[in-house]
N, C-alpha and C positions, 0 to 999 in steps of 0.2 A: 405699141406704146413706146417706140423707140424715140419719140420726140420729147419724152419726159426724162428728166435726170433719174438715175437708178434709185436714189433715195426717195424721190417722188413716186416712182413706180411701186416701190415697197409699201409706201404709205397708202397708196390707192388700193392695192391688193389686200393689205391688212384691214383697211376700213371695210371693204366688201365682205371679208371673212368675219370680222367682228359683228357687223350689222346683220349678216345672215344668221349667225348662231344666236345673237341676242334676240332676234325676232322669233326664230324657231323655238328656242327654249322657253320663252315667256308666253307664247301663244296659248298653250293649254291652260295655264294659270290665268291668263287674261280673259279667256272665255268663261272660266269658272267664276272669277270675280265679277265679271259683267252680269252673268246670269244671277248670281247671288244678290247683287245690288238691284237688279231689275225686277226680280220675281219673289225673292224670299223676304220674310219679315222675321227678324231675330234680334235678341239683345246684342248690342254692340255693332249694329248695322251702320250707325253714324260714324263710329270709330273706324270701321273698315273703309268707309267712303273717304274719310279724311286721310287715312293711311295711304290709300291708293293714289290720292291726288297730292300727297305731301311733296313729292319731287318737283311738282310744278310751282310750289310756293317757296320752297327753300332755295337759297342760292346754290347753284351746282357745286361750288367749292365746298359748301357745308355737307352736301350729300357725299362727295368724294372723301371728305375727312371722316365722316361717320363710317363709310365703307372701310377706310384704312384702319379705324379703331376696331371694327368688328371682324374684318377679314385679313388684317395684317398678320405677319408671322407670329405675333404674340397675342392676337385677338382671340376672343372666345370661340369664334367660328374658324378663324384662320389657322390657329395652332393645330387643331385636329386634322384639318386638311393638309397642312404642311407635313404632319406625321405620316399621312397616307401618300405623300408625294404628289398631291394635286392642289398645291397652294395657288392662289389667284393673284396675290399682290405682286405688282410689277411684272405681270405677264399678260399676254394677249387675252387670256381667259378673264382676267380682271377687267380689262377694257370692255369685254363683252358683257360682263356683269353690270358695270357702271352704265353702259349704253342701254341695257335692258331695263334697268330701274328708271332711268330718265325718260325712256320712251313709253313705259308701261301705262301712265295715265292717259296718253293719247289713244293707245290701243283699246284700253278698257272703255273709254268714253265712246268711241265709234261703235264698238260691239254692243255696248249697253243701249245706245239709241236704237240700234237695229232690233234688239230683243224687245224693247218697249213698243216698237211699231208693230209687232206681231200680235194679232188679236188673241187674247188669252182664252177665248171661247173655243178656238181650234184645239188648243192643248187640253182644255177641259173635256171636249168631246172625245178625244182619243183616250183620256183617262177613264171616262165612263164606259168605254168598250173593254176595259180590263187591262190596258197597257200600263206598265210601270212607269214611274217618272223618268228614269234613264232612257227607256225605250221611246217615250213621248218626245224627249229632247232630241234623241238621235234621228227619229223618223219624221217629226213634225217641225220642231223649232229650228234645228240645225240647218236643214235645207233652206228655210226661209231667211235665215240670217247670214248665209254665206257671203252676200255682197258686203255686209257690214264687217264680217271677219276679214275679208280681203282688204277692205279699206283700212281697217285698224292695223293689219299687218304691214301694209305699205307705208302708212303714216309712221309706224314704229321704226321701220327700216330707214326711212328718210331722216327721222329724228336721230337715230343711232349713228348715221353717217356724219351728222353735224355735231355730235356731242364733243364738248371740249373741257369744260370746267371740272366736272366730276372725274373724267378720264385722266387728265393730267395730274390731278391731286392724288388719285388712288394708285395709278400705275406709272406715273412719271411720263417722260417723253423719250423713250429709248429707240433709236432708229433700228428698224428691222424686227423689233420685238413688241413695242407698245405704241409706236408712233403712227397715228392715224392721220387722215387728211387734215383735220383742223389743227392738230398739234404740229404737223409738218409745215403748214402755212405759217403758223406762229414762229417756228424755228427758222424758216427761211427769212422772215422779216427781221430777225435779230442779227443777221450777218450782212455785211456790205455786199452788194451785188446780188442779193437773194430775191429781189423784188420780182424779177422775171419769172423765176420758178414758182414763187408764191402766186403770181397772177395766173399762171397756167393751171395751178391746182385749184384756184378759185373758179376758173372756167370749168374744170372737170367736176367740181362740186355742184355747180349750177346745172350742168348737163345731167348729172346723175339724179339730182332732185327733180328736174323737169321730166326726165324719163319715168321716174317712179310715179309722179302725179299723172302722167299720161296713161301709164299702164293701169293705174288705179281706176281712172275714168273708163277706159276701154273694157277691162275685165269686169269691173263693177256693173257696167251697163249690160254686158253679155250675160252675167250671172242673173241679174234682175229679170232679163227677158226669159231666161230658162226657167226661173222660178214661177214667173207669170204664165208660162206655157206659150209664149209667143215666138 
């Protein structure tokens, strides 16, 4: 990456780090939320559905501001974390949190569609043989929805790589600490002569997004063939 300015290299590496941890940390909760929305019937299901998709509706700046209120140094969640020395405001972990929340609806949607495509009679058949619900999910549902989980994870990763509004509102734009690809592009465009570096980062962003989509198609197709036994 010697062709990139040092600041741009830092932004790229930090974006990859933030996107990876945002995706990995939110994946278990994403699978659980998708399964609950696809299979369970309970009071408050509509509220949960709305809460999951809220980041898609709200302006990203509003989401970032709400995160700042909740997880800032004086916030109800941020203050205890700060006392434990694991605060997230104005740190890369906060950028990962913001990216995870913004990408979460896309992840849940992809996984939910995959779960809804599974014939419930397969799960019911396993249940009639005495298998518990967690075991049915682990041995029947999970293998069948792996392509959807992979698709959701890659979509979330790509969305996290491009997150801007919530990130810059919650953790600012500190080079080497919270400056990701989108915020670095924004910073380069604010200084004279920064257009060339910004254009290079735009190219990097496009390349990363296209690579993620290509991997999603290839791995999704491979997993689908494995599940189908072909």
